[in-house]
C-alpha positions as CSV (number, residue, x, y, z in Angstrom):
1,X,271.6,38.0,183.0
2,X,272.3,41.6,182.3
3,X,275.0,43.5,184.1
4,X,273.7,47.1,183.8
5,X,274.6,47.9,187.5
6,X,278.0,47.8,189.1
7,X,277.1,44.3,190.4
8,X,279.9,41.6,189.4
9,X,279.1,38.8,187.5
10,X,280.1,35.1,187.0
11,X,279.3,32.8,184.2
12,X,280.2,29.1,183.7
13,X,280.0,26.4,181.5
14,X,279.3,23.2,183.2
15,X,280.4,20.2,181.1
16,X,280.8,17.2,183.5
17,X,278.2,15.2,185.2
18,X,280.0,12.9,187.6
19,X,279.7,13.1,191.4
20,X,283.2,14.7,191.9
21,X,282.9,17.2,189.0
22,X,279.4,18.2,190.0
23,X,280.7,19.9,193.3
24,X,282.9,22.7,192.0
25,X,280.4,24.5,189.8
26,X,277.6,24.3,192.5
27,X,280.0,25.3,195.3
28,X,281.4,28.4,193.2
29,X,277.9,29.3,192.1
30,X,276.2,29.4,195.5
31,X,279.4,31.0,197.0
32,X,279.4,33.7,194.2
33,X,275.6,34.3,194.5
34,X,276.0,34.6,198.5
35,X,278.7,37.1,197.8
36,X,276.3,39.4,195.9
37,X,277.4,38.4,192.1
38,X,275.1,37.8,189.5
39,X,275.6,33.8,188.5
40,X,274.7,32.1,185.3
41,X,275.3,28.5,184.6
42,X,275.4,26.9,181.3
43,X,274.9,23.1,181.3
44,X,276.0,21.4,178.3
45,X,276.8,17.8,177.2
46,X,277.3,15.6,180.4
47,X,277.0,18.4,182.7
48,X,273.3,18.6,181.5
49,X,272.6,15.4,183.5
50,X,273.0,17.6,186.8
51,X,269.8,19.3,185.9
52,X,267.8,16.1,185.8
53,X,265.2,15.4,188.3
54,X,266.6,12.2,189.7
55,X,270.5,12.3,190.1
56,X,272.4,9.1,190.1
57,X,275.9,10.5,190.3
58,X,278.9,8.3,190.3
59,X,282.8,8.7,190.1
60,X,285.3,6.8,188.3
61,X,288.7,5.8,189.2
62,X,289.9,5.7,185.5
63,X,291.6,8.8,184.3
64,X,291.7,10.2,187.9
65,X,295.3,9.8,189.1
66,X,294.9,12.4,191.9
67,X,292.2,10.2,193.4
68,X,293.3,9.2,196.9
69,X,290.6,8.2,199.4
70,X,291.3,8.4,203.1
71,X,291.2,4.7,204.1
72,X,292.8,2.9,207.0
73,X,294.4,6.1,208.6
74,X,296.2,7.1,205.3
75,X,295.3,8.2,201.7
76,X,295.1,5.3,199.3
77,X,295.7,6.0,195.5
78,X,293.5,4.4,193.0
79,X,295.5,3.2,190.0
80,X,293.8,3.2,186.7
81,X,294.1,-0.5,186.3
82,X,291.8,-0.8,189.4
83,X,289.0,0.6,187.3
84,X,289.1,-2.5,185.2
85,X,287.9,-4.8,188.0
86,X,284.0,-5.0,188.0
87,X,282.5,-3.2,190.9
88,X,285.3,-0.8,191.7
89,X,283.7,2.4,190.4
90,X,280.4,1.5,192.4
91,X,282.6,0.8,195.6
92,X,284.5,4.2,195.0
93,X,281.0,5.9,194.3
94,X,279.7,4.5,197.7
95,X,283.1,5.5,199.7
96,X,282.8,9.1,198.3
97,X,279.0,9.4,199.2
98,X,279.8,8.1,202.8
99,X,282.8,10.5,203.0
100,X,280.7,13.4,202.0
101,X,277.9,12.5,204.4
102,X,280.4,11.8,207.2
103,X,282.0,15.2,206.6
104,X,278.7,17.1,206.7
105,X,279.2,18.2,203.1
106,X,275.9,19.3,201.4
107,X,274.6,16.9,198.6
108,X,274.5,18.0,195.1
109,X,270.6,18.1,195.2
110,X,271.0,20.5,198.3
111,X,273.4,22.8,196.5
112,X,271.4,22.9,193.3
113,X,268.3,23.9,195.4
114,X,270.4,26.6,197.1
115,X,271.5,28.0,193.8
116,X,267.9,28.1,192.5
117,X,266.9,29.9,195.8
118,X,269.9,32.4,195.3
119,X,268.7,33.3,191.8
120,X,271.4,31.5,190.0
121,X,270.4,31.5,186.3
122,X,270.7,28.0,184.9
123,X,270.6,27.4,181.3
124,X,270.0,23.9,179.8
125,X,271.7,23.6,176.4
126,X,269.1,22.9,173.7
127,X,271.5,21.1,171.5
128,X,272.3,18.7,174.2
129,X,268.8,18.2,175.1
130,X,268.0,17.2,171.5
131,X,271.3,15.2,171.1
132,X,270.5,13.0,174.2
133,X,266.8,13.2,173.6
134,X,265.9,14.8,176.9
135,X,262.8,16.7,177.2
136,X,262.1,19.7,179.8
137,X,260.0,17.2,181.8
138,X,263.3,15.2,182.4
139,X,264.6,18.5,184.2
140,X,264.0,20.0,187.6
141,X,261.9,23.3,187.7
142,X,263.9,26.5,187.0
143,X,266.4,26.1,184.3
144,X,265.7,27.8,181.0
145,X,266.6,26.4,177.6
146,X,269.2,28.1,175.5
147,X,272.0,27.5,173.1
148,X,275.6,28.7,172.5
149,X,274.5,32.1,171.5
150,X,272.7,32.4,174.9
151,X,276.0,31.6,176.6
152,X,278.1,33.8,174.7
153,X,275.8,36.7,175.0
154,X,276.0,36.3,179.0
155,X,279.7,35.6,179.0
156,X,280.5,38.9,177.0
157,X,278.8,40.8,179.6
158,X,280.3,38.7,182.8
159,X,283.4,39.8,184.9
160,X,284.4,36.2,185.4
161,X,283.8,33.2,182.9
162,X,284.8,29.7,183.9
163,X,284.7,26.3,182.0
164,X,284.2,23.4,184.4
């Protein structure tokens, strides 16, 4: 992504691959692209899983003290201890997916497709690909491969840089 014109630009590093952490980068990317910004997303470590053909995104109550799900007409907080109970993360994931569907929120697959259609540049971290033994065949069509230098080159030319 070169920013030779006066067009504003946004670059972000996407490091998380859980369901709840997948939404912010794709919502910000698609919104910025719709507003006319050049957008680049660098997917590394667990964020790289968001580029896989088949997504199996989950959430965890562990380490997420702000998680309060609307249930029984109130917001029920999920204490960390609850995550030690077998099946709790699966139940929390199902509840979140049902809530997303009920509220008409786009799926990650839909947001990802929208981002690609809006010419959001997606870069899959080559080092992470090697580390986790992914191949380009594991990923959707569209992302290019690159490394830290690719991101830094983009970031130094961007108006806005985010780490998510």
